[in-house]
N, C-alpha and C positions, 0 to 999 in steps of 0.2 A: 503495500498498500505506499502510497504517496502521498503529502500534504502540498498543495499549491498556496501560495499566498500571494495574494496579486493585492497590487498597490493600484487604486483606478481614481479616476476626479470622480466627484459627489454626480456631477450632470451625469456623466455613464454609466452608475451604480445599478439606478434602479431599472434599464432595460436588460444590464447584464446577469442580475439576479434573477429576472424575470425568463430569459431565456434559458441560465444554467438550470433553471426547479423546472421549466420544458423540458428539457434534457435529461431530467431524474438524476441530475448532480446535488448531492446537498451542500449549503453553502451558508455560513454565519457570518454576517455582517457587523465590523466594529470601524467607529470612527477617530477616523485620527486628520492630521494635520502635518502637511508637508512644510521643510523648512525651509524651501528657495523661495516658495513664495508665500508662506505662511495659510495658505487658502487649504479650503477642507479635502478631505480625501476619504476616499472608504477603503478599509482593508477586508479583503474578504481570506477566507478558514475555508477550502474547497478538498476534501478529502477523497482520493480516486484510488481506484486499481490503475497497474501500470497500463495500462490497452486502453483507458480513458483518458489518458491526458493529453493526444493530442486532438481529440474531440473539444475537450474545456480550452483548448490553445487556440482552436481555431473559433469561439463563440464568442472566447474573453476579443482579439483579434476582430469579426467582423463590429463589436460593441463599442469598443475602445479606441477613438480615433485620433490622430493630433493634428491640433491646430494651434493656431498665431492668434496672441491675444496682446493690447498695448499697455503696460504696466507703464505707473513712474516709478519704480525702487529706489533710482539714483538720485541724488540729490545735486543738485550743481550751487559749488558755494559764488555768491559776489559779492567783491569788496564792502563792507559796509554790515556783514553776519546776513544776509539777506538768501533763502533758498529758494530755488525755482525746482520743481517737478521735473525731471527729464525724461521724456516719454523712450520708455525701450520697448521694442514688438520682441516675445521671446515664445517660445513652443511653449507646450502643455497640450497635457493628454495621453492618448496612449495609454500602458498599462507596465509596471514592473510586477513580473511576477520570480518567484522562489519555488523552485521545487525538490521539497526534502523525502528524506525517507523516514517512513514513519517505522520506528522500531515494533511498536507493539498500540494493539484501535481495540479500546473497551466502550463496547455502549450498553448502559446500564437501565 
């Protein structure tokens, strides 16, 4: 058995969870926050058998697309200690997956 830890954007999570559930894949949702943009993420824990890994990855790929947003992470300092937000284009979305071996699985 494997444990897939999938970190996805909040806006992709609802449709992803629906599709995983339709595919008979159990999923546990955890709220999380990203470090780079300090934005809301969803971390999903998905327990699968070895032969189901590719199916789950395909479902995640269909639901979690990369897109560009404009943010003002950086500030430009002007003499006189004035701060002006500097717009910055960044790519967000997609998914980060960790696939781990499960030594033991107990369901009580």
